[in-house]
TIDO-558390 format. One line per 10 residues: number of its first residue (from 1); their letters; for each residue y, x, z of C-alpha. Coordinates in Angstrom, 1 decimal, always signed. Layout:
N
NUM> a> Y,X,Z  ... $
***
This chain:
544
1> mrkrflasaa> +15.9,+41.7,-54.8  +18.2,+44.3,-53.4  +16.5,+47.2,-55.0  +16.4,+45.7,-58.3  +19.7,+44.9,-57.7  +21.4,+48.1,-56.7  +18.7,+50.0,-59.8  +20.4,+47.7,-62.5  +24.1,+48.8,-61.1  +23.6,+52.0,-60.9 $
11> catlcltlsq> +22.4,+52.4,-64.5  +25.1,+49.9,-66.0  +27.4,+52.8,-64.3  +25.5,+55.6,-65.5  +25.7,+54.4,-69.4  +29.1,+53.3,-68.7  +29.8,+57.1,-67.1  +28.1,+58.5,-70.1  +29.9,+56.7,-73.1  +33.5,+57.0,-72.0 $
21> qathaatldd> +32.7,+60.9,-71.7  +33.7,+61.7,-74.9  +38.0,+60.1,-73.6  +37.5,+62.1,-70.2  +35.1,+63.6,-68.3  +33.2,+61.8,-65.4  +32.1,+63.6,-62.0  +29.4,+62.9,-59.8  +32.0,+61.8,-57.4  +32.9,+59.1,-59.7 $
31> vmkrldkiek> +29.6,+57.1,-59.7  +28.9,+57.4,-56.0  +33.0,+55.5,-55.2  +31.5,+52.7,-57.7  +28.1,+52.3,-56.0  +29.5,+51.9,-52.5  +31.8,+49.5,-53.7  +28.9,+47.7,-55.1  +27.1,+47.9,-52.1  +30.1,+46.5,-50.1 $
41> enaelrqkvr> +30.5,+43.6,-52.5  +26.7,+42.8,-52.5  +26.7,+43.4,-48.6  +29.2,+40.2,-48.3  +27.4,+38.2,-51.0  +24.3,+38.6,-48.4  +26.9,+37.3,-45.8  +27.8,+34.1,-47.1  +23.9,+33.8,-48.4  +22.9,+33.3,-44.6 $
51> slsaakpgva> +26.4,+31.4,-43.2  +25.5,+28.5,-46.3  +21.1,+28.9,-45.5  +21.6,+28.6,-41.1  +24.5,+25.4,-42.9  +21.8,+23.9,-44.5  +18.2,+24.9,-44.0  +15.5,+24.1,-46.4  +17.9,+23.3,-49.3  +18.9,+25.4,-52.6 $
61> vpvasdpskf> +22.0,+26.0,-51.8  +24.9,+27.5,-54.5  +26.7,+30.9,-53.4  +29.2,+30.3,-56.1  +30.1,+28.5,-59.3  +32.8,+30.4,-60.9  +31.3,+34.0,-62.2  +34.7,+35.4,-62.2  +35.0,+35.7,-58.4  +32.0,+38.7,-58.7 $
71> kgnpvlhaav> +32.7,+41.6,-59.3  +28.5,+42.8,-59.7  +26.0,+40.9,-61.6  +27.2,+37.6,-62.5  +23.8,+35.4,-61.5  +24.0,+32.4,-59.3  +22.4,+33.1,-55.9  +21.0,+30.8,-53.7  +19.1,+30.9,-50.5  +15.3,+30.6,-50.6 $
81> asspappppp> +13.9,+26.9,-49.4  +12.1,+27.5,-46.5  +8.7,+26.0,-45.2  +8.4,+22.8,-43.1  +7.9,+24.1,-40.0  +4.4,+22.3,-38.8  +4.1,+19.0,-36.5  +3.7,+19.5,-32.9  +0.0,+18.4,-31.6  -0.7,+14.5,-30.5 $
91> vrtiggipvk> +0.3,+14.0,-26.9  -2.0,+12.2,-24.9  -0.3,+9.5,-22.8  -0.7,+7.5,-20.0  +1.8,+4.4,-19.2  +3.8,+7.1,-21.6  +3.6,+10.3,-18.9  +2.2,+12.8,-21.3  -1.5,+14.0,-19.6  -1.0,+17.8,-19.3 $
101> agplgplidn> -4.4,+19.4,-18.5  -5.0,+23.0,-18.4  -6.9,+26.2,-16.6  -4.2,+25.6,-14.2  -5.2,+22.4,-13.5  -3.0,+18.8,-14.9  +0.2,+18.6,-14.0  +0.5,+14.8,-14.4  -3.3,+14.0,-14.3  -5.1,+10.9,-16.3 $
111> ttvtlygsid> -6.2,+9.3,-13.5  -4.4,+5.9,-13.0  -4.7,+4.4,-9.0  -4.2,+0.6,-8.6  -3.3,-0.8,-5.4  -4.2,-4.8,-5.4  -4.9,-7.3,-2.8  -5.4,-11.0,-2.5  -3.0,-12.8,+0.5  -4.7,-16.6,+1.7 $
121> vsgdvfnpsv> -3.3,-18.3,+4.9  -3.9,-22.2,+6.3  -3.4,-24.7,+8.3  -6.3,-26.9,+8.7  -7.1,-30.2,+10.7  -11.3,-31.3,+10.4  -13.5,-33.2,+12.3  -17.4,-31.7,+13.0  -18.5,-35.7,+13.5  -20.3,-34.1,+16.7 $
131> fdqgtkfgva> -20.8,-36.3,+20.0  -18.6,-34.0,+21.9  -16.5,-32.6,+19.5  -12.8,-34.2,+18.4  -10.3,-33.7,+15.9  -9.1,-29.9,+16.0  -6.4,-28.1,+13.8  -6.8,-24.2,+13.0  -5.1,-21.3,+11.3  -7.2,-19.0,+9.0 $
141> snissfgirv> -6.9,-16.3,+6.7  -9.8,-16.7,+3.6  -10.7,-14.1,+1.6  -7.7,-11.6,+2.3  -8.2,-8.5,+1.0  -6.5,-5.3,-0.1  -7.7,-2.1,-2.1  -7.7,+0.2,-4.2  -8.9,+1.1,-8.0  -9.4,+4.1,-9.2 $
151> rhnlapygwd> -9.9,+5.2,-12.9  -10.4,+8.4,-14.1  -10.0,+9.5,-18.3  -12.6,+11.3,-19.5  -11.3,+11.3,-23.4  -9.4,+14.7,-22.8  -12.4,+16.5,-21.5  -14.6,+15.5,-24.7  -16.0,+12.3,-23.7  -14.8,+9.9,-26.1 $
161> gmavvaqles> -14.4,+6.1,-24.9  -15.7,+6.9,-21.2  -14.1,+6.9,-17.4  -14.9,+7.7,-13.4  -14.4,+4.2,-12.0  -13.9,+3.8,-8.2  -13.0,+0.7,-6.0  -12.7,+0.7,-2.6  -12.4,-2.9,-1.3  -11.8,-4.4,+2.2 $
171> qvdiasapte> -11.4,-7.8,+3.8  -8.1,-8.2,+5.8  -8.2,-10.8,+8.7  -4.5,-12.0,+8.5  -5.0,-14.6,+11.1  -7.7,-13.9,+13.3  -8.2,-10.6,+15.5  -10.1,-8.3,+12.8  -14.2,-7.5,+13.4  -16.3,-5.1,+11.7 $
181> raafgtrdsy> -16.1,-7.2,+8.7  -12.2,-5.9,+8.0  -13.2,-2.3,+8.3  -12.5,-0.6,+4.8  -15.0,-1.2,+2.3  -16.8,-3.8,+3.7  -15.8,-5.5,+0.0  -17.0,-5.2,-3.3  -16.7,-1.0,-3.0  -18.1,+1.3,-5.7 $
191> lgvegpwgav> -18.4,+4.9,-7.7  -19.1,+4.7,-11.4  -19.3,+5.5,-14.9  -18.2,+3.2,-17.6  -17.9,+3.9,-21.7  -18.6,+1.7,-25.0  -22.4,+1.0,-23.6  -20.5,-1.0,-20.6  -20.6,+0.5,-16.9  -23.3,+1.5,-14.5 $
201> kagksdtpyk> -22.0,+1.3,-10.4  -23.3,+2.0,-7.5  -21.8,+0.9,-3.6  -21.5,-3.5,-2.9  -20.7,-5.7,-5.2  -20.5,-9.6,-5.3  -24.1,-10.4,-7.5  -24.1,-11.1,-11.3  -26.0,-14.6,-10.1  -22.6,-15.5,-8.3 $
211> kstsamdpfs> -20.0,-14.0,-10.4  -21.8,-16.3,-13.2  -20.2,-19.3,-11.7  -17.7,-18.4,-9.5  -14.7,-19.4,-12.0  -16.2,-22.5,-11.7  -15.3,-23.8,-8.5  -11.2,-24.8,-8.2  -11.5,-25.1,-4.0  -12.7,-21.3,-3.6 $
221> rtlgdynsim> -12.1,-20.1,-0.1  -10.7,-23.5,+0.6  -12.5,-26.1,+3.2  -14.1,-27.9,-0.1  -15.6,-24.6,-1.9  -18.7,-25.5,-3.4  -20.9,-23.3,-1.4  -21.2,-25.8,+1.6  -24.0,-26.3,-1.0  -24.6,-24.0,-3.8 $
231> gntggdnrae> -26.4,-21.5,-3.3  -27.3,-21.8,+0.2  -31.2,-22.6,+0.7  -31.0,-24.6,+3.8  -27.5,-25.2,+4.9  -25.6,-24.0,+8.1  -23.1,-21.4,+7.3  -24.4,-19.0,+5.0  -24.8,-19.2,+1.1  -27.8,-16.8,+0.4 $
241> fdwrmshavw> -27.6,-17.0,-3.3  -24.2,-16.3,-3.5  -24.0,-12.9,-2.0  -22.7,-9.7,-2.1  -25.3,-7.0,-2.4  -25.1,-3.7,-0.4  -26.7,-0.5,-1.1  -27.1,-1.9,-4.9  -27.3,-0.4,-8.5  -25.6,-2.7,-11.5 $
251> yespifngfq> -24.9,-2.4,-15.1  -22.4,-4.7,-17.0  -22.5,-4.6,-20.7  -19.3,-5.3,-22.9  -19.1,-8.1,-24.2  -20.5,-8.6,-28.0  -19.9,-11.5,-30.1  -19.0,-13.7,-27.1  -22.0,-12.5,-24.8  -22.0,-10.6,-21.5 $
261> fsalispgqn> -25.3,-9.2,-19.7  -25.2,-7.8,-16.0  -28.2,-7.2,-13.6  -27.9,-5.5,-10.0  -30.7,-4.2,-7.9  -30.7,-3.5,-4.3  -33.5,-2.0,-2.1  -34.0,-3.1,+0.7  -34.5,+0.6,+2.5  -36.0,-1.5,+5.7 $
271> yakdnsdysy> -38.2,+0.3,+8.3  -39.9,-2.9,+9.0  -42.1,-4.1,+6.2  -41.9,-7.8,+7.7  -37.8,-6.6,+7.1  -37.3,-7.3,+10.1  -35.5,-4.2,+11.0  -32.2,-3.4,+9.8  -31.8,-1.1,+6.4  -31.8,+2.1,+6.1 $
281> gdlfqcngas> -27.7,+2.9,+6.5  -27.2,-0.6,+8.5  -26.8,+0.0,+12.2  -26.3,-3.3,+13.0  -26.4,-5.4,+10.5  -29.8,-7.7,+9.1  -30.0,-7.6,+5.0  -28.6,-10.7,+4.0  -26.3,-11.5,+6.9  -23.6,-12.1,+7.3 $
291> argsgsnfpg> -21.1,-10.2,+9.3  -21.3,-11.3,+13.2  -22.4,-14.3,+11.5  -25.7,-16.7,+10.9  -29.1,-14.2,+10.7  -26.8,-10.9,+11.5  -28.5,-10.4,+15.3  -24.9,-9.8,+16.5  -24.7,-11.0,+20.0  -24.1,-14.9,+20.7 $
301> tggaipgnig> -24.8,-15.6,+16.8  -28.2,-16.9,+18.3  -31.0,-15.0,+17.2  -30.2,-11.7,+18.9  -32.4,-9.5,+20.9  -32.7,-6.1,+23.0  -32.5,-2.9,+20.9  -32.3,-1.5,+17.4  -34.4,-0.2,+15.2  -38.0,-1.6,+16.1 $
311> gngctdgsfg> -36.4,-4.8,+17.9  -37.8,-6.7,+14.8  -34.7,-9.2,+15.6  -33.7,-9.6,+11.8  -36.0,-13.0,+11.5  -33.4,-15.6,+10.3  -33.1,-14.6,+6.4  -33.2,-10.8,+6.1  -35.0,-9.8,+2.9  -36.3,-6.6,+1.1 $
321> naysaaltyk> -35.5,-5.8,-2.4  -33.1,-8.4,-4.1  -32.8,-8.7,-8.4  -30.3,-10.6,-9.6  -29.3,-10.8,-13.8  -26.8,-13.0,-15.2  -25.7,-13.7,-19.0  -22.5,-15.3,-20.1  -21.0,-16.4,-23.8  -17.9,-17.8,-24.3 $
331> ngpftaiaay> -16.7,-18.7,-27.3  -12.8,-20.0,-27.5  -12.5,-23.2,-24.8  -16.7,-22.9,-24.5  -18.5,-21.4,-21.7  -22.2,-21.2,-20.6  -24.2,-19.4,-18.3  -27.7,-18.7,-17.0  -28.5,-16.5,-13.7  -32.1,-15.7,-12.1 $
341> elhegtnrhg> -31.7,-14.0,-8.1  -34.9,-12.6,-6.4  -35.6,-12.3,-2.3  -38.3,-9.9,-1.5  -40.5,-10.5,+1.7  -38.0,-12.5,+2.8  -38.4,-13.4,+7.4  -38.2,-16.8,+8.4  -40.0,-16.3,+11.8  -36.8,-17.0,+13.6 $
351> ddglqpglia> -37.9,-20.4,+12.6  -41.3,-20.2,+13.6  -41.2,-17.5,+16.7  -43.9,-15.4,+15.4  -42.3,-12.1,+14.8  -44.1,-9.6,+15.7  -43.2,-8.6,+19.7  -42.2,-11.4,+20.7  -44.6,-14.5,+20.0  -43.6,-17.7,+21.2 $
361> pvfladgsqv> -44.8,-20.2,+18.9  -42.5,-23.2,+17.9  -44.3,-26.8,+18.9  -42.9,-30.2,+18.0  -42.8,-33.5,+20.1  -46.9,-34.3,+18.7  -48.1,-30.7,+18.6  -47.5,-29.6,+15.1  -46.8,-26.1,+15.2  -44.0,-25.1,+12.7 $
371> ftgvhnewaa> -45.1,-22.3,+10.4  -42.3,-20.3,+8.2  -43.2,-16.6,+7.5  -42.5,-14.1,+5.7  -42.3,-15.2,+1.8  -40.4,-14.1,-1.5  -37.3,-16.9,-2.7  -35.7,-16.8,-6.2  -33.0,-19.2,-7.1  -31.8,-19.7,-10.9 $
381> kvgggyrvnd> -29.1,-21.8,-11.9  -27.6,-22.9,-15.9  -24.4,-24.4,-17.0  -21.2,-24.7,-18.8  -17.8,-25.4,-19.2  -15.0,-26.8,-21.9  -11.3,-27.0,-22.2  -9.8,-29.4,-23.7  -6.1,-30.6,-24.2  -5.8,-34.4,-23.2 $
391> glgdlqlnay> -2.4,-34.8,-23.7  -1.3,-34.2,-20.1  -2.3,-30.8,-21.3  -5.2,-28.5,-20.4  -8.5,-29.9,-19.3  -11.4,-27.8,-17.2  -14.5,-29.1,-17.7  -17.2,-27.3,-15.6  -20.5,-28.4,-14.8  -24.6,-26.5,-13.9 $
401> yewirrdvsa> -27.7,-27.5,-12.1  -29.2,-25.3,-9.6  -33.1,-24.4,-8.8  -34.0,-22.8,-5.1  -37.4,-21.7,-4.0  -39.0,-20.3,-1.5  -43.1,-19.2,-2.2  -45.2,-20.5,+0.9  -48.6,-22.0,+0.8  -49.5,-25.2,+1.3 $
411> aeqpfnersr> -49.4,-25.5,+5.0  -45.6,-24.7,+5.6  -44.0,-27.0,+3.1  -44.1,-29.7,+5.8  -41.5,-26.6,+7.4  -39.9,-25.8,+3.9  -35.7,-26.5,+3.9  -35.4,-23.4,+1.4  -36.8,-24.8,-1.9  -34.4,-27.7,-3.1 $
421> davfasatqy> -32.4,-28.8,-6.2  -28.7,-29.2,-6.0  -26.0,-30.1,-9.3  -22.1,-29.2,-9.1  -20.1,-30.6,-11.5  -15.6,-29.8,-11.1  -12.5,-31.4,-13.8  -9.1,-29.3,-12.8  -6.0,-30.9,-15.1  -3.3,-29.4,-15.7 $
431> igkwsisgsy> +0.1,-30.7,-15.9  +3.3,-28.1,-16.2  +3.2,-26.1,-12.7  +0.6,-28.2,-11.5  -3.8,-28.5,-11.4  -4.9,-31.4,-10.3  -8.6,-30.9,-9.4  -12.1,-32.5,-8.1  -15.3,-31.7,-7.8  -19.0,-32.9,-6.3 $
441> ahafkspgnp> -21.9,-30.8,-5.0  -25.0,-32.2,-4.4  -28.4,-31.0,-2.8  -31.2,-32.7,-3.2  -34.1,-33.4,-0.3  -36.4,-30.0,-0.1  -40.0,-30.9,+1.2  -39.8,-30.4,+4.8  -37.6,-29.2,+7.8  -38.7,-26.5,+9.9 $
451> amlsvndpvl> -38.3,-27.9,+13.7  -36.6,-31.2,+12.8  -32.8,-29.9,+14.2  -32.1,-33.4,+15.0  -33.7,-33.0,+18.2  -30.8,-31.7,+19.6  -29.8,-35.5,+19.3  -31.2,-37.4,+22.3  -31.0,-40.4,+19.7  -33.7,-38.5,+17.3 $
461> apmatlqgnl> -34.9,-36.3,+19.7  -38.4,-38.8,+19.8  -38.8,-38.6,+16.5  -38.9,-35.3,+16.2  -42.8,-34.9,+15.1  -44.8,-33.8,+11.5  -43.5,-37.1,+10.3  -40.0,-37.0,+11.5  -39.5,-33.4,+9.9  -40.1,-35.1,+6.2 $
471> fandasqypi> -36.9,-37.1,+7.2  -34.1,-36.4,+4.8  -31.8,-33.5,+4.4  -29.9,-34.0,+1.2  -26.4,-33.6,+1.5  -23.2,-34.5,-1.1  -19.7,-33.0,-0.9  -16.7,-34.7,-2.5  -13.4,-32.1,-2.1  -10.1,-33.2,-4.1 $
481> ggryyfndwa> -6.9,-31.3,-4.3  -4.3,-30.0,-5.8  -2.3,-26.4,-6.5  +1.3,-26.1,-7.8  +1.8,-22.4,-9.6  +5.5,-21.0,-8.4  +4.4,-17.9,-11.0  +0.8,-16.3,-11.9  +0.8,-14.6,-8.5  +2.1,-17.1,-6.1 $
491> swyvvgsvlt> +0.4,-20.5,-5.7  +0.7,-23.4,-2.8  -2.0,-25.8,-2.1  -3.4,-29.2,-0.8  -7.2,-29.7,-0.3  -8.9,-32.1,+1.5  -13.2,-32.3,+1.5  -16.0,-34.6,+2.7  -19.4,-33.4,+3.5  -22.3,-36.2,+4.0 $
501> qgpgahyclg> -25.9,-35.5,+5.1  -28.9,-37.0,+5.8  -30.2,-37.0,+9.1  -32.2,-33.5,+8.5  -29.3,-31.8,+7.1  -27.5,-29.3,+8.8  -24.7,-28.0,+5.8  -21.5,-26.7,+6.6  -17.2,-27.4,+5.2  -15.8,-23.3,+4.1 $
511> asghgyqvcs> -19.3,-22.0,+4.1  -18.2,-18.8,+2.0  -14.6,-17.7,+1.5  -12.9,-19.5,+4.4  -11.8,-17.8,+7.6  -13.9,-19.8,+9.3  -17.0,-23.1,+9.2  -16.9,-25.9,+10.2  -20.9,-26.9,+11.1  -22.2,-30.0,+13.2 $
521> rdaandtigg> -22.7,-27.9,+16.1  -22.1,-28.8,+20.1  -20.3,-27.1,+22.4  -23.4,-25.4,+23.2  -23.9,-24.0,+19.7  -26.8,-26.5,+18.7  -27.4,-27.7,+15.3  -26.7,-31.4,+15.0  -28.3,-33.2,+11.7  -27.0,-35.8,+9.7 $
531> atikaattgm> -23.4,-34.7,+10.5  -20.9,-36.2,+8.5  -17.5,-33.6,+8.4  -14.2,-33.8,+6.9  -11.6,-31.5,+6.7  -8.0,-31.1,+5.3  -6.2,-28.1,+4.6  -3.0,-26.4,+3.2  -2.0,-23.5,+2.7  -0.9,-20.7,+0.0 $
541> tfnf> -1.9,-18.1,-1.9  -0.1,-15.1,-2.9  -2.2,-11.9,-5.4  -0.5,-8.1,-5.9 $
***
């Protein structure tokens, strides 16, 4: 434009000069002076255009509206509209913080780390109803835990919808001296990958069988916990089908039309074919046994023997490979569950004394020999729940039926306390910040009892015969209580629980979750069958 302007101006000037030659003579100097003047005016014009363009970029701005102010070409000039700047690339954020990945590594990475935990401490009063035991008081920490949860988003690296997930969780003994149960990573801990298809994880975890009904128990981790009976094969202080499996791999599906499926496998990885040794990676813990608890082979637990690997001391429920699966369905207020679990080669030689290398058969008073052996054990359950508003507030109803079986021969049936049915039901009424709950759990009579545990009772000892072994070992539990919610994280509760049993039964209160179990045992740790156990507890729960 500038060249065309200068050329036109020069041409006009030159023509004007030539046309006036008749009047006066024009020299080259006159032409150059005029060109210099026009160039100066053009420079001033360009400066004005720049200043106006800087004031309003991208908009056509007239330089002047009065042609008389121009000594050159009387054309209205304007700035050329600039193209809009391209939009910035999208910025990925996590919690409002931009993710910046690059060759030098992320400045703020897309890994989220969450600290969480639960603290529950209670004061208890209880009576085991055993001849040399009276009313006792206690303070307990109940499933108190601390954990770290990590999620690393893979989407910025080309794996849309996928993430690496990990968790490290430990029991925290608030009220008691810590043991290996409180070592870091003793509770649900894993490493895995999740995506639109679900999640695959490896480590240790509560089984799908356990998780499927855990929300149905309003008295979880108190002395009214339903594991006194539910998931509990033969009573005592552990619920083997409400369990956390070590060295496991599991799959969790996404929720599809209300359905969710989960499955777990735990290799037994045992040194011994009958699963009587510790598993590879477990230095002193029998598979399927609680730490320092029943079946653990820890000194003072009733089953400990000298030695380690090769000692064949895991004979009180130690099993090999385990498989667990559950299918749940939730649609509005309605919930339904179905679950199954199998323990291969569960070793019960601790009841008959026939473990390899330590053959000491158990005989009853009438000369009958006890046989329990090594067999598969499995469990299945179906149930559901419904939530309705009854005018007072929401009312939550739950119920399920459970089958537990030990696959034994006909000759072993009189000693089979591991096969039985059970039923559970609970109701929780929400009124403002209160929830009032009650539940009922009942274990039906099993085919037999390994050694008629009431032999430890001087009154019932003479009846410890094969016929006496058929005495009823059913049991029923009746908890009731209330919880006040200060908010979504803190609450206070009070619970009372009664456990009634047939003369051959030996269930315990607080078998899972509570800081300790209340069992029908005397001062010598002998189990007394048929005891009625009573307890009351109050405490606080704080989740963060």
